[in-house]
C-alpha positions in Angstrom: 89.7 105.3 88.9 93.4 105.6 89.7 95.8 102.7 89.7 95.8 102.6 93.5 92.8 101.2 95.3 91.5 104.3 97.0 92.3 107.9 96.1 94.2 109.6 98.9 92.4 112.6 100.4 94.4 115.5 102.0 92.9 116.7 105.2 94.0 119.8 107.2 96.2 117.8 109.7 98.1 116.1 106.9 98.5 119.3 104.9 99.9 121.1 108.0 102.2 118.2 108.7 103.5 118.2 105.2 104.0 121.9 105.1 105.9 121.9 108.4 108.2 119.0 107.7 111.9 119.5 107.5 113.2 119.6 104.0 116.4 118.9 102.2 116.8 120.5 98.7 113.0 121.0 98.7 112.1 117.4 99.5 110.7 116.4 102.9 113.4 114.5 104.9 110.8 111.8 105.7 110.3 111.2 102.0 114.0 110.9 101.4 114.3 108.4 104.2 111.4 106.4 102.8 113.0 106.4 99.4 116.3 105.2 100.8 114.5 102.3 102.5 112.6 101.4 99.3 115.9 101.0 97.4 116.8 98.1 99.6 113.5 96.3 98.9 113.9 93.1 96.9 110.5 91.5 97.0 108.0 92.2 94.2 105.4 89.6 95.2 104.1 87.8 98.3 102.7 84.3 98.8 101.1 84.0 102.2 100.2 80.6 103.5 97.5 81.1 106.2 97.2 78.1 108.5 93.8 78.7 110.2 93.1 77.3 113.6 96.5 77.9 115.3 99.4 75.7 114.1 101.5 74.2 116.9 104.9 75.9 116.9 106.3 73.2 119.1 105.5 70.5 116.4 106.8 72.5 113.5 109.3 75.4 113.7 110.3 75.4 117.4 110.9 71.8 118.6 111.9 71.3 122.2 113.8 67.9 122.3 114.1 66.3 125.7 111.6 68.6 127.4 108.2 67.5 128.7 106.6 69.7 126.1 108.3 67.9 123.1 105.5 65.6 122.1 105.9 62.7 119.6 108.1 64.4 117.0 111.9 64.5 116.9 113.8 67.5 115.5 115.8 67.0 112.3 118.8 68.9 111.0 118.3 71.1 108.0 120.4 72.6 105.2 120.9 75.6 107.5 123.7 74.8 109.9 122.5 74.6 113.5 118.8 75.0 112.6 116.4 72.2 113.4 112.7 71.8 112.6 110.2 69.0 113.1 110.6 65.6 111.5 107.2 66.2 109.7 109.1 68.4 107.2 111.9 66.2 105.7 111.8 67.8 102.2 111.4 71.3 103.5 114.4 70.8 105.8 116.6 70.8 102.7 115.4 74.3 101.7 116.0 76.0 105.1 119.1 77.8 103.8 116.6 79.9 101.9 114.4 80.5 104.9 114.1 82.3 108.2 112.2 81.2 111.4 110.8 83.8 113.8 110.3 82.0 117.1 109.4 84.7 119.5 106.1 86.3 118.4 104.2 87.5 121.4 100.5 87.5 120.7 97.7 88.9 123.0 94.6 87.3 121.6 93.5 83.8 122.5 90.2 83.6 120.5 90.4 82.5 116.9 88.5 85.4 115.4 90.2 88.1 117.3 93.7 86.6 116.9 93.3 86.1 113.2 92.0 89.6 112.8 95.1 90.9 114.7 97.6 88.9 112.7 96.1 89.6 109.3 95.5 93.4 109.8 97.9 94.4 112.7 94.8 96.0 114.3 92.7 94.7 117.2 89.0 94.2 116.4 86.7 97.2 117.0 83.9 99.1 115.3 86.0 99.7 112.2 86.8 96.8 109.8 90.4 97.1 108.8 91.9 95.7 105.6 94.0 92.6 105.5 97.7 92.7 104.7 97.0 91.5 101.1 94.8 94.5 100.4 97.3 96.8 102.0 100.1 95.5 99.7 98.1 95.8 96.5 96.9 99.2 97.5 100.5 100.4 97.5 101.8 98.1 94.8 99.1 97.4 92.1 99.5 94.3 89.9 101.3 94.2 86.6 99.1 92.1 84.4 95.5 91.4 83.4 95.3 89.0 86.4 93.9 90.3 89.6 96.6 91.9 91.9 95.3 89.9 94.9 94.2 86.3 94.6 93.0 84.0 97.5 93.1 80.3 97.0 91.0 77.6 98.9 89.4 80.2 101.2 88.4 83.8 101.2 90.9 86.4 102.4 90.1 89.3 104.7 88.3 92.1 102.9 89.7 95.4 101.7 87.3 97.6 103.8 88.1 101.3 103.3 90.8 100.6 100.7 88.1 99.8 98.1 87.0 97.2 95.6 90.2 97.3 93.6 92.0 95.8 96.6 89.6 92.9 97.2 90.9 89.4 96.6 89.8 87.3 93.6 88.7 84.0 95.1 89.7 80.7 93.7 87.7 78.0 95.4 89.4 74.9 93.9 92.9 75.4 92.5 93.2 73.6 89.1 89.4 73.6 88.4 88.0 75.8 85.7 86.2 78.9 87.1 82.6 78.8 85.7 82.3 82.5 86.2 85.1 83.3 83.7 83.2 82.0 80.6 79.8 82.5 79.1 77.2 79.9 80.2 76.8 76.8 78.2 74.7 77.6 75.1 75.7 81.3 75.0 78.0 81.9 72.0 80.7 84.5 72.3 79.0 87.0 70.0 75.7 86.7 72.0 77.6 87.0 75.3 79.4 90.1 74.2 76.1 91.7 73.1 74.7 91.0 76.6 77.7 92.7 78.2 77.3 95.7 76.0 73.7 96.0 76.9 74.6 95.7 80.6 77.2 98.4 80.2 74.6 100.8 78.6 72.1 100.1 81.3 74.6 100.7 84.1 75.9 103.9 82.6 72.4 105.3 82.5 71.5 104.2 86.0 74.9 105.2 87.5 74.5 108.7 86.1 71.5 109.4 88.3 73.0 108.4 91.7 76.2 109.0 93.7 76.1 105.7 95.6 79.8 104.5 95.9 78.6 100.9 95.8 77.7 101.2 92.2 81.3 102.2 91.3 82.5 99.1 93.3 80.1 96.9 91.3 81.3 98.3 88.0 84.9 97.9 89.0 84.2 94.2 89.7 82.4 93.7 86.4 85.2 95.4 84.4 87.9 93.3 86.1 86.0 90.1 85.5 85.5 90.8 81.8 89.1 91.9 81.3 90.3 88.6 83.0 87.8 86.5 81.0 89.3 87.9 77.7 92.9 87.8 78.7 95.5 85.3 77.5 97.0 85.5 81.1 94.1 83.3 82.2 96.2 80.4 81.2 98.1 80.8 84.4 95.3 79.0 86.2 95.5 75.9 84.0 97.9 73.8 86.1 96.4 70.6 84.6 98.4 71.4 81.4 101.7 71.1 83.4 103.8 67.9 83.2 102.5 65.2 85.5 105.9 64.9 87.2 105.7 68.6 88.2 102.2 68.2 89.7 103.2 65.0 91.5 106.2 66.7 93.2 103.8 69.2 94.8 101.4 66.5 95.7 98.0 65.5 94.4 96.2 67.5 97.1 94.3 70.8 97.2 97.1 72.3 99.1 99.7 71.0 96.6 97.7 72.4 93.7 97.3 75.7 95.6 101.0 76.1 96.1 101.7 75.2 92.5 99.1 77.7 91.3 100.5 80.3 93.6 103.9 80.0 92.0 102.4 80.4 88.5 100.4 83.4 89.5 103.4 85.4 90.9 105.3 84.6 87.7 102.4 86.2 85.8 102.4 89.5 87.7 100.0 88.7 90.6 101.2 90.8 93.5 99.8 88.9 96.5 98.6 85.3 96.7 97.0 83.9 99.8 96.7 80.1 100.2 94.3 79.1 102.9 94.5 75.8 104.9 92.5 75.0 108.0 92.4 72.1 110.5 95.1 73.3 112.9 92.8 73.7 115.9 94.2 70.5 117.4 92.6 70.2 120.8 92.6 66.4 120.3 94.8 64.0 118.4 97.3 66.8 117.7 100.2 64.5 116.6 98.2 62.4 114.2 96.7 65.5 112.7 100.0 67.3 112.5 101.7 64.3 110.9 99.0 64.4 108.2 99.4 68.1 107.7 103.2 67.6 107.3 102.6 64.9 104.6 100.5 67.4 102.6 102.5 70.6 103.2 106.1 69.4 103.1 106.4 68.4 99.4 104.4 71.4 98.2 106.3 74.1 100.2 109.7 72.5 99.4 108.9 72.3 95.7 107.7 75.8 95.5 110.8 77.2 97.1 113.1 75.0 95.0 111.3 75.9 91.7 111.2 79.7 92.4 115.0 79.5 93.3 115.8 77.6 90.1 113.9 80.1 88.0 115.6 83.1 89.7 112.3 84.3 91.2 112.8 83.5 94.9 114.6 86.7 95.7 111.6 88.6 94.3 109.0 86.5 96.0 108.4 86.7 99.8 106.9 83.5 101.1 105.2 83.6 104.6 103.5 80.9 106.6 101.8 81.8 109.8 98.8 81.1 112.0 96.8 83.2 114.4 98.6 81.7 117.5 100.5 78.6 118.6 99.4 75.7 120.9 100.0 75.0 124.5 103.3 73.5 125.7 101.2 71.2 127.9 99.7 68.2 126.1 96.1 67.7 127.3 94.3 64.5 128.1 93.1 64.1 124.5 96.6 64.1 123.1 96.0 67.6 122.0 97.3 71.1 122.5 95.1 74.1 123.2 95.2 77.8 122.3 98.5 79.6 123.1 99.0 83.2 121.9 101.8 84.0 124.4 104.5 82.8 121.9 104.3 81.3 118.4 106.4 81.1 115.2 106.4 82.3 111.6 108.2 80.9 108.6 109.5 83.2 105.9 111.6 82.6 102.7 112.8 84.5 99.7 112.0 88.2 99.1 115.3 89.4 100.6 115.0 87.3 103.8 118.3 86.3 105.3 118.3 82.5 104.6 119.3 80.1 107.4 118.3 82.6 110.1 116.5 82.1 113.3 115.0 85.3 114.9 114.4 85.2 118.6 113.7 82.2 120.8 111.1 80.9 123.1 111.9 79.6 126.6 113.0 76.0 127.3 109.5 74.7 127.2 108.1 77.0 124.4 105.8 78.9 126.6 107.0 82.5 126.4 109.4 84.6 124.4 112.9 84.5 125.8 115.0 86.5 123.3 114.2 89.3 120.8 110.4 89.5 121.4 108.5 90.2 118.2 105.1 91.9 118.2 102.3 90.9 115.9 102.5 94.2 114.0 106.2 93.6 113.3 105.2 90.8 110.9 103.0 93.1 108.8 105.6 95.8 109.0 108.3 93.4 107.7 106.1 92.3 104.8 105.7 96.0 103.8 109.4 96.6 104.3 110.3 93.7 102.0 108.2 95.4 99.2 109.5 98.9 99.8 106.2 100.1 101.3 106.2 102.6 104.2 104.3 100.7 106.9 103.7 104.0 108.8 101.9 105.7 105.8 98.4 106.9 106.5 95.4 106.5 104.3 92.1 108.4 104.8 88.9 106.4 104.7 85.8 107.7 102.9 84.6 108.8 106.3 87.7 111.1 106.5 89.4 109.0 109.2 93.1 108.5 108.9 94.5 105.0 109.4 98.1 103.7 109.2 98.8 100.9 106.9 100.2 99.0 109.9 98.8 99.9 113.3 102.0 99.4 115.2 105.3 97.6 114.7 108.6 97.8 113.0 110.5 95.6 110.5 112.1 92.7 112.3 115.8 93.4 113.0 118.1 90.9 111.4 115.4 89.3 109.2 116.6 90.8 105.9 120.0 90.5 104.3 
């Protein structure tokens, strides 16, 4: 198995394209341009906060003071001159000079499943299952330690599909809790456990030699990765309970707080992509009470993560992204809620070469449609790739010999990176 997640296969069309490409001193011009772009990349790791359910842009990143769509929250000033966000993020407001807001994302999908698929893969749902952006990133930029390259916290990330088992996320159900699958069962000593693993390896080797089923290779890859992790000193990165109590308290004694704290430790230890899941944003009713609660949990965790990474000199190398599948309606319904609204929504980014204190695009006066610098959904994934020096237009060929771009469509967002 190579270090990438799926060996590339050269088909006739790609061979002809490569042979016919313009060259300069023997190197294709396209490759030279890609190399020039990669030199500008600053990010080495990504932390993606996925807020499932559709977080209200109007009550977070894109407040509309004085308009009928404003709702119960007031905007507050931030450390970035002229940039305001919702009052539910008082601590995060003091970190906005490190962050950028994208306020003009134009979605097309109003159902949760289809919209989440579109945002996380850049593709629309269809007969082929496409990999999520985390799998795309680790396919192109494998991890640098014994820890998995891709880790998903508090929820399972989208699968790797045709990129293969190496690009699947390692799932952490409860951040801070010991994973029972990374130790031998109670009563099984290490010597006995190792003997069982050796016996399993011998059995699998004999069985695998008599079949060509690719699923067996995926299973063996998962076993090898699990055993290597179980035996690695890097496993200590998961032990956030050993950190000072004051540090844990700053992030908040919540699952989300522990998830953010763990995410920071993981990228420090060479994990390429960490995805932190949080649900509960489908606020058809009691939107403001629920968003206030979300703010109380998310605000200290996200602010502390940015501050700590900056203090340790790691923020420029770590791209932080927070996004949902869509926004919520400008109109407040009869249940004090907001409904699905894909026509415009927002995204928060910080670190990783992002131009801090920046606002990209705008929605109209009531937050119902993009008004300036419309951003397509695929532009988000293209921007994540750009931050890491990955060519978002690159093609991979599936085991069925079908070519797919890493990002279906889109370009890095103009003005987002410094």
